[in-house]
VMD Tcl script that draws the C-alpha trace (Angstrom):
set ca {
  {3.69 45.63 31.81}
  {2.87 46.40 28.11}
  {6.48 46.05 27.23}
  {6.78 42.66 28.87}
  {3.47 41.53 27.16}
  {4.85 42.90 23.76}
  {7.98 40.85 24.34}
  {6.22 37.53 25.07}
  {4.07 38.20 21.94}
  {6.90 38.83 19.76}
  {8.65 35.62 21.11}
  {5.64 33.58 20.33}
  {5.20 34.99 16.87}
  {8.90 34.20 16.22}
  {8.56 30.56 17.54}
  {5.35 30.02 15.37}
  {7.16 31.38 12.26}
  {10.36 29.43 12.96}
  {8.44 26.01 13.58}
  {6.21 26.60 10.50}
  {3.07 26.90 12.66}
  {0.09 27.73 10.40}
  {2.15 27.05 7.23}
  {0.78 24.13 5.24}
  {4.12 24.18 3.08}
  {5.82 22.43 5.98}
  {3.81 19.28 5.72}
  {5.83 16.42 4.71}
  {5.74 15.79 1.13}
  {5.46 12.19 -0.47}
  {8.56 11.16 -2.08}
  {8.71 8.88 -5.05}
  {11.69 6.42 -5.71}
  {13.80 6.25 -8.70}
  {10.91 4.66 -10.78}
  {8.48 7.15 -9.76}
  {6.70 4.75 -7.11}
  {5.45 6.60 -4.00}
  {5.01 3.28 -2.01}
  {7.52 2.19 0.42}
  {8.65 -1.48 -0.16}
  {6.20 -2.02 -3.12}
  {8.29 -4.86 -4.48}
  {8.59 -6.68 -0.95}
  {12.44 -6.43 -1.32}
  {12.85 -5.70 2.37}
  {13.13 -8.87 4.66}
  {9.95 -7.73 6.35}
  {6.57 -6.02 5.69}
  {8.33 -2.50 5.99}
  {5.64 0.20 4.85}
  {2.79 -2.30 4.97}
  {0.03 -3.00 7.50}
  {-0.52 -6.69 7.05}
  {-3.51 -8.21 8.74}
  {-4.19 -11.90 8.83}
  {-7.89 -11.90 9.20}
  {-9.19 -14.19 11.99}
  {-5.47 -15.40 12.20}
  {-6.28 -18.15 9.64}
  {-3.84 -17.82 6.74}
  {-1.10 -20.25 7.82}
  {1.83 -18.65 5.77}
  {1.82 -14.95 5.42}
  {5.39 -13.56 4.85}
  {7.99 -12.16 2.54}
  {9.13 -14.95 0.32}
  {12.67 -15.14 -1.18}
  {12.24 -17.11 -4.40}
  {13.10 -15.41 -7.64}
  {10.94 -17.72 -9.87}
  {7.99 -16.64 -7.73}
  {8.53 -12.89 -8.13}
  {7.32 -10.52 -10.91}
  {10.27 -8.31 -10.05}
  {13.27 -8.77 -7.86}
  {13.85 -11.60 -5.66}
  {11.15 -11.41 -2.95}
  {7.37 -11.09 -2.79}
  {4.32 -11.10 -0.42}
  {3.66 -14.68 -0.14}
  {0.46 -16.58 1.13}
  {-0.53 -20.05 1.65}
  {-2.87 -22.26 3.82}
  {-3.13 -25.97 3.85}
  {-5.86 -26.65 6.12}
  {-7.54 -23.44 6.76}
  {-8.67 -20.62 4.69}
  {-6.49 -17.77 3.28}
  {-7.92 -14.46 4.55}
  {-5.73 -11.43 4.72}
  {-5.16 -7.74 3.66}
  {-2.18 -5.57 3.19}
  {-2.38 -1.82 2.83}
  {-0.30 1.28 2.87}
  {-1.03 4.98 3.20}
  {0.73 7.48 1.33}
  {0.25 11.23 2.60}
  {1.73 14.54 1.18}
  {1.04 13.73 -2.45}
  {0.94 16.63 -4.83}
  {-2.34 17.55 -6.73}
  {-2.76 15.31 -9.83}
  {-3.81 11.93 -11.03}
  {-2.30 8.76 -9.80}
  {-2.27 5.05 -10.94}
  {-2.14 1.84 -8.83}
  {-0.80 -1.21 -10.58}
  {-0.11 -4.48 -8.76}
  {0.73 -8.25 -9.94}
  {-0.55 -11.54 -8.39}
  {-0.05 -15.18 -9.25}
  {-1.19 -18.35 -7.68}
  {-4.04 -20.72 -7.20}
  {-7.39 -20.69 -5.42}
  {-7.17 -24.46 -4.88}
  {-10.56 -24.89 -6.78}
  {-12.46 -22.29 -4.83}
  {-15.00 -20.79 -7.11}
  {-15.96 -18.18 -4.51}
  {-12.34 -16.90 -4.02}
  {-12.13 -13.22 -3.79}
  {-8.97 -11.12 -4.81}
  {-8.94 -7.51 -5.27}
  {-6.65 -4.38 -5.09}
  {-8.06 -1.20 -3.81}
  {-7.46 2.31 -3.23}
  {-9.24 4.62 -0.67}
  {-9.14 8.27 -1.86}
  {-11.35 11.08 -0.58}
  {-13.28 8.68 1.69}
  {-14.21 6.44 -1.37}
  {-12.88 2.95 -2.06}
  {-12.38 1.85 -5.66}
  {-11.39 -1.63 -6.65}
  {-9.83 -3.74 -9.39}
  {-10.41 -7.42 -9.19}
  {-7.44 -9.80 -9.38}
  {-7.31 -13.40 -10.33}
  {-5.26 -16.36 -9.30}
  {-4.56 -18.09 -12.60}
  {-1.82 -20.67 -11.72}
  {2.01 -20.70 -11.05}
  {3.74 -17.59 -12.48}
  {0.71 -16.68 -14.72}
  {0.87 -13.19 -13.51}
  {-2.51 -11.19 -13.32}
  {-1.88 -7.33 -13.50}
  {-4.45 -5.24 -11.87}
  {-4.52 -1.36 -12.51}
  {-6.55 1.44 -11.17}
  {-5.85 4.73 -13.17}
  {-7.30 8.16 -12.43}
  {-6.83 8.06 -8.57}
  {-7.16 11.84 -7.85}
  {-6.93 12.66 -4.04}
  {-8.10 16.19 -2.97}
  {-6.28 15.88 0.42}
  {-2.92 14.50 -0.84}
  {-3.59 11.10 0.68}
  {-4.27 7.60 -0.90}
  {-4.41 4.36 0.93}
  {-3.67 1.20 -1.34}
  {-4.27 -2.37 -0.55}
  {-4.94 -5.98 -1.67}
  {-7.31 -8.38 -0.07}
  {-7.40 -12.09 -0.61}
  {-9.72 -14.72 0.46}
  {-9.64 -18.55 -0.77}
  {-10.52 -21.95 0.61}
  {-7.83 -24.20 2.22}
  {-5.04 -24.99 -0.28}
  {-4.92 -21.57 -1.81}
  {-1.58 -20.03 -2.34}
  {0.20 -17.31 -4.22}
  {2.56 -14.24 -4.28}
  {1.88 -10.58 -4.79}
  {4.56 -8.42 -6.09}
  {5.76 -4.94 -7.49}
  {2.81 -2.69 -6.41}
  {3.36 0.61 -7.57}
  {1.59 4.01 -7.20}
  {2.83 6.59 -9.79}
  {1.62 10.02 -10.89}
  {-0.02 9.83 -14.25}
}
mol new
graphics top color blue
foreach p $ca { graphics top sphere $p radius 0.5 }
foreach p [lrange $ca 0 end-1] q [lrange $ca 1 end] { graphics top cylinder $p $q radius 0.2 }
display resetview
C-alpha cells in the first residue's frame, strides 16, 4: 500500500511540475508589438474592435464603429468613430493588459472631433492600475485638430493595467479616436 501511495504521489508531483503548477513564471507575459505598444489593435486597423470592449452606454450613440477614412486618422487608415445626430454620444472603450513586467508605463491617445457646442461635454482617457483610476482629459477641438492625451508613470504592482476612453456629448457630437499606445517608459 505504501508503494502504491508513493507512486501516486510521485505521479502527482510530476504532473504538477510539468504543468507549471505553483510556478508563477508560467503566467502569460504581455507582448509588445514592433513599436513597443502592449495594446492589441491600438490603432483600430482591424475591421472590428478586436482587443477592445466597447460599451454604448444606454445604447444612445447612433454610430460607433471602426471607420475607414485616412483623412480622419492620426495613424493608418482606420480609427474608432463616433457620431449621434439626434441623441447623445455616451460610450466607453477599454482594454486590459496582463502579464506586464515590473516598471513604469505610459498611455498616449489621440482624439479629434466636435462636441456640437456642448459646453458640458466630457472626454477623458484613463488607466486603472492597482485598483486606482487615473485620468487625462481629452478635448474635441474640431476636424483633424488632434488632441493628444498622455498618462505617464503608470506602475502596476500586479502586472495588469486597464486603459480606456470615455466620451459623452450632446446630440451632434462626433469624432475619431486613434493610435492608443501603452509603452514601457
